[in-house]
C-alpha positions, 0 to 999 in steps of 0.5 A: 531091528527095524520095522515098517509099519503096515496098514492094509487100507488097500490090500487083500487084508482089509480095512484096518489089519496091520502087520509088522514088517522086519526090514530087510537089513542088507539089499541083495547083490546087483547080480540076485536080485537081477536074476528074481525078477528075471525069474518072475518077467520070466513067468508071467510071459508063459503065465498068459500062454499057460493059460490058453494052453488049458483053456483050449484043451479044456475047451476040446474036452468039454465042447469038442472044440474050442473057439475065439470067442469062447476063450475071450469070454472066459478068460475076460479080454476083448475078442481083439486079446485072443486073437493076438495070443493066438497068433503069439501062439501059432509062432511059438509053435503051441496052437493051430489055428485058423481064421472063424475056425477052430483053435487046436493045440499041436503036440508042443501045446498039449504037454505044456497044457498037461504040465500046467494042469499037473502043477496046478494040482498039486498047489491045490492039493498043497493049499488045502493040505495047510489048511486054506478054503476050497474056494481061496486054495482054487483061486490062490493055486491059478496064480500060484501054479506059473511062479512056483519052481521044480523044487518048491512044488517036490517040497510041496509034493512030500508036505501032501505025501507025509501029511497023508499019512 
């Protein structure tokens, strides 16, 4: 068995933490590996859109409006980044916005926000069901929600229901 030792100096595991991982014996086929990387790239592309529409929806719900300055502040990015992304999301049909005006969701944007929020809640509930702390589950769910398949979500949901009995 080929093993790779890993010292977690720059990892989430922390300094001095070691893990041993079994080295893959064979590479996946080129097509399978390319498909897997493509899946991740597509998830990254929709991740930003989902974060923006979900936040716009939250701001409208909480404050009655969503402004670019609020998005920049809450996402921790520059106003220029927000303006560029809002324009892209307008072209893609998720948002309506005009310079110096509030930002609104289209029906397509609202549907994306609702679906993203539901995925987030399901991932969060799954993480809590397996014993992850509230704070960590919230942080982890924010990333995982964008990358998890419908099949995996269904398994998460089934496990949550099973453990609730």
